[in-house]
C-alpha positions in Angstrom: -85.1 58.2 -170.9 -81.4 56.2 -171.8 -83.3 54.7 -174.9 -84.7 58.2 -176.0 -81.8 60.1 -175.4 -80.0 57.7 -177.9 -82.7 58.6 -180.4 -82.1 61.8 -180.3 -78.7 61.4 -180.2 -78.7 59.3 -183.6 -81.6 61.8 -185.5 -78.8 64.6 -185.7 -76.5 62.5 -187.9 -78.2 64.0 -191.1 -78.3 67.5 -190.1 -74.3 67.1 -189.1 -73.1 65.5 -192.3 -75.1 68.3 -193.8 -72.4 70.8 -192.5 -69.3 69.1 -193.8 -67.9 69.6 -197.3 -66.1 66.6 -197.4 -66.4 63.5 -199.1 -68.2 60.3 -198.2 -65.3 58.4 -197.5 -63.5 60.7 -195.5 -66.5 61.6 -193.3 -66.6 57.5 -193.1 -63.3 57.5 -192.0 -63.5 59.8 -189.4 -67.0 58.5 -188.0 -65.6 55.2 -187.8 -62.2 56.0 -186.1 -64.2 58.5 -183.3 -67.0 55.7 -183.1 -64.1 53.5 -182.6 -62.0 54.8 -180.0 -65.5 55.8 -177.9 -66.6 52.3 -178.0 -63.3 50.7 -176.8 -62.8 53.1 -174.2 -66.7 52.0 -173.2 -66.0 48.3 -173.3 -62.2 48.5 -171.3 -63.9 50.3 -168.7 -66.8 47.8 -168.4 -65.4 44.8 -169.3 -61.5 45.3 -168.4 -59.4 42.4 -169.6 -62.0 40.5 -171.2 -62.2 43.2 -173.9 -59.9 41.7 -176.3 -61.8 37.8 -175.2 -65.3 39.7 -176.2 -63.9 40.1 -179.5 -62.5 36.7 -180.1 -65.6 34.7 -178.7 -67.7 36.5 -181.3 -67.2 34.3 -184.0 -69.1 34.0 -187.4 -72.3 35.7 -186.1 -70.8 38.5 -184.6 -68.5 39.2 -188.0 -71.9 39.1 -189.4 -73.7 41.6 -187.5 -70.3 43.9 -187.7 -70.9 43.7 -191.4 -74.4 44.8 -191.3 -73.7 47.7 -189.2 -71.0 48.8 -191.2 -72.6 48.4 -194.4 -75.7 50.5 -192.9 -73.0 53.2 -191.8 -71.2 53.7 -194.7 -74.5 53.8 -196.9 -75.7 56.3 -194.8 -73.3 58.7 -195.1 -73.2 58.0 -199.2 -76.9 58.2 -199.2 -76.8 61.7 -197.8 -75.6 62.6 -200.8 -78.4 61.3 -202.9 -81.3 61.3 -201.1 -83.0 63.7 -198.4 -82.8 63.0 -194.8 -86.5 62.2 -194.4 -86.3 59.4 -197.2 -83.4 57.9 -195.8 -84.7 57.4 -192.5 -88.7 56.7 -193.2 -87.4 53.8 -195.3 -84.9 52.8 -192.3 -87.6 52.7 -190.1 -89.3 49.7 -191.5 -86.4 47.6 -190.4 -88.3 45.7 -187.8 -90.8 44.7 -189.9 -88.6 43.5 -192.4 -87.1 41.5 -189.7 -90.2 40.1 -189.0 -90.2 38.5 -192.7 -86.7 37.6 -192.1 -87.6 35.5 -188.9 -90.3 33.9 -190.8 -88.3 32.7 -193.4 -84.6 31.8 -191.5 -85.8 31.4 -187.7 -89.8 29.4 -188.6 -91.2 32.6 -186.1 -95.2 32.2 -186.3 -96.6 34.9 -188.9 -99.2 36.6 -187.7 -102.0 38.2 -189.8 -100.9 41.6 -187.9 -97.3 41.1 -188.8 -98.3 40.3 -192.2 -100.6 43.1 -192.5 -98.0 45.7 -191.1 -95.5 44.7 -193.6 -97.6 44.9 -196.5 -98.3 48.5 -195.1 -95.1 49.1 -194.4 -93.9 48.4 -197.7 -96.9 50.1 -199.2 -95.4 53.1 -197.4 -91.6 52.6 -198.7 -93.8 52.3 -202.4 -94.9 55.9 -201.8 -91.6 57.2 -200.5 -89.9 56.0 -203.8 -92.3 56.7 -206.3 -91.0 59.7 -207.9 -87.9 61.8 -207.4 -89.8 64.8 -205.5 -87.1 67.5 -204.2 -86.2 68.1 -200.8 -85.2 71.6 -201.4 -82.2 71.1 -203.5 -81.3 67.3 -202.1 -83.0 65.1 -205.1 -83.8 61.7 -204.7 -82.3 59.5 -207.0 -81.9 55.6 -207.9 -78.7 55.2 -205.5 -80.0 57.1 -202.6 -82.8 55.0 -202.5 -81.0 51.8 -203.6 -78.7 52.6 -200.3 -81.6 53.3 -198.0 -83.4 50.0 -199.0 -79.9 48.3 -197.9 -80.1 50.3 -194.8 -83.3 48.9 -193.9 -82.1 45.5 -194.9 -78.8 45.7 -193.1 -80.7 46.5 -190.1 -82.9 43.8 -190.2 -80.8 41.1 -190.9 -78.9 42.1 -188.1 -82.0 42.6 -185.9 -82.4 38.6 -186.9 -78.9 37.9 -186.5 -78.8 39.2 -182.8 -82.1 36.9 -182.2 -80.8 33.5 -183.1 -77.6 34.2 -181.8 -78.4 35.9 -178.1 -75.3 35.9 -176.8 -73.6 37.9 -179.2 -72.2 41.7 -177.3 -73.4 43.8 -179.6 -70.8 46.3 -178.7 -67.7 44.6 -179.9 -69.7 44.6 -183.3 -70.3 47.6 -183.4 -66.8 48.5 -182.8 -65.6 46.3 -185.4 -68.0 47.8 -187.9 -66.7 51.2 -186.7 -63.1 50.2 -187.5 -64.1 48.5 -191.2 -65.3 52.5 -191.7 -61.6 53.3 -191.2 -59.9 51.1 -193.5 -62.3 51.6 -196.3 -61.9 55.7 -195.9 -58.5 55.4 -195.5 -58.1 53.6 -198.8 -60.7 55.4 -200.7 -60.6 59.4 -198.7 -58.4 62.3 -197.9 -58.4 61.9 -194.0 -56.3 65.2 -193.6 -58.3 67.6 -195.5 -61.2 68.8 -193.1 -61.0 71.9 -191.5 -61.1 72.7 -187.9 -64.7 73.0 -187.8 -65.2 70.1 -189.8 -63.2 68.1 -187.2 -65.8 69.1 -184.4 -68.6 68.2 -186.6 -66.8 64.7 -187.5 -66.0 63.9 -183.7 -69.5 64.6 -182.6 -70.8 62.5 -185.5 -68.5 59.5 -184.5 -67.9 59.6 -180.9 -71.3 61.2 -179.7 -73.8 60.4 -182.5 -72.6 56.6 -183.3 -70.8 56.0 -180.1 -72.6 57.4 -177.0 -75.8 56.9 -178.8 -75.2 53.4 -178.8 -74.1 53.2 -175.3 -77.1 54.7 -174.2 -79.4 52.7 -176.3 -77.7 49.5 -175.3 -78.1 50.2 -171.5 -81.3 51.6 -171.5 -82.9 48.7 -173.6 -82.1 46.0 -171.1 -84.5 47.7 -168.4 -87.2 47.6 -170.6 -89.2 45.7 -172.7 -87.8 45.2 -176.3 -91.3 46.7 -178.0 -91.0 49.8 -175.7 -87.3 50.3 -177.1 -88.7 49.9 -180.9 -91.1 52.4 -179.9 -88.8 54.7 -178.6 -86.3 54.4 -181.0 -89.0 55.6 -184.1 -88.0 59.1 -182.3 -84.9 59.0 -184.7 -87.1 58.7 -187.7 -89.2 61.6 -186.5 -87.1 63.6 -185.1 -84.3 63.9 -188.0 -86.1 65.2 -191.0 -87.5 68.2 -188.5 -83.6 68.9 -187.7 -82.8 69.3 -191.0 -86.1 71.1 -192.5 -86.0 73.7 -189.1 -82.0 74.1 -189.4 -81.2 77.9 -190.6 -79.8 77.9 -193.6 -81.0 74.2 -195.0 -84.8 74.2 -194.5 -85.0 70.6 -196.3 -88.6 70.0 -196.9 -88.9 66.4 -197.6 -91.7 66.2 -200.1 -95.2 65.1 -200.0 -94.5 61.7 -200.6 -92.1 61.3 -198.4 -94.5 62.4 -195.4 -97.2 60.3 -196.9 -95.1 57.3 -197.0 -93.3 57.6 -193.7 -96.4 58.7 -192.1 -97.8 54.7 -193.1 -94.4 53.2 -192.2 -94.1 54.5 -188.8 -98.0 53.9 -187.9 -97.4 50.2 -189.5 -94.4 49.5 -187.1 -96.2 51.0 -183.9 -99.0 48.9 -184.8 -97.0 45.6 -184.8 -95.2 46.7 -182.0 -98.2 47.3 -179.9 -99.6 44.3 -180.7 -96.7 42.1 -179.7 -96.4 43.5 -176.6 -100.4 43.3 -176.4 -99.9 39.2 -176.8 -97.1 39.1 -174.6 -98.9 40.6 -171.4 -101.8 38.2 -172.8 -99.6 34.9 -172.3 -97.2 35.9 -169.5 -98.2 33.6 -166.5 -99.5 35.2 -163.6 -97.1 36.9 -160.3 -97.2 34.4 -157.3 
């Protein structure tokens, strides 16, 4: 329930940004500020005096994870001005399979035929999504939007491999640091004092709830279930996000036929690979005595 709740919370990001008439840098500032405050409060309550030690002990792997999260978060905000919500989320959903490829190259993890086939299927799905600049009810997918969507996918994949390689990393401090990076960039390039009262409310939800609380729900719930189940449940984000902006009155952002076909292929490939890995784990698990 916690992981599914995180995916549902995350899926509302595109819908919130569609109702904020501010520049990407200003949105990034307030998203980072509200997310950082939420995560710092969470760390202070959970870890108390050890909070600052968590930041000191992250090392360069933690900084790498923070850079990945920060790049993905900033790219998401900018990409929403250049691509449909469906395009961004469907491409992003291929991250677990790209992580398999990176882990094979870097960590020398075995590459099975299922992983290779699902990676090929996912890349084919992404190719279908980006094969034409379809209009999605006024939102045109341009080259920058596609490039940023791919950057989000690669950033999440690289962060996944870093966390797998350095399993001692606490992700909450890294995410908090990535949010603070958004504050710095947004303060330099944005105009933080221009949003209206209503927009401040949406920006609070976008930072504190959609990013901050969503992350807390995921990290808490993911510890209680196998990794494969967490991946499958997190796919709810990619499925629900396009539905919100399509069904919401006044938006009706239809993702386009290519996005639907390619996105279905990507999500099916991730499900296939995840179920295969979960099945392999069950087969090799030692009997319980």
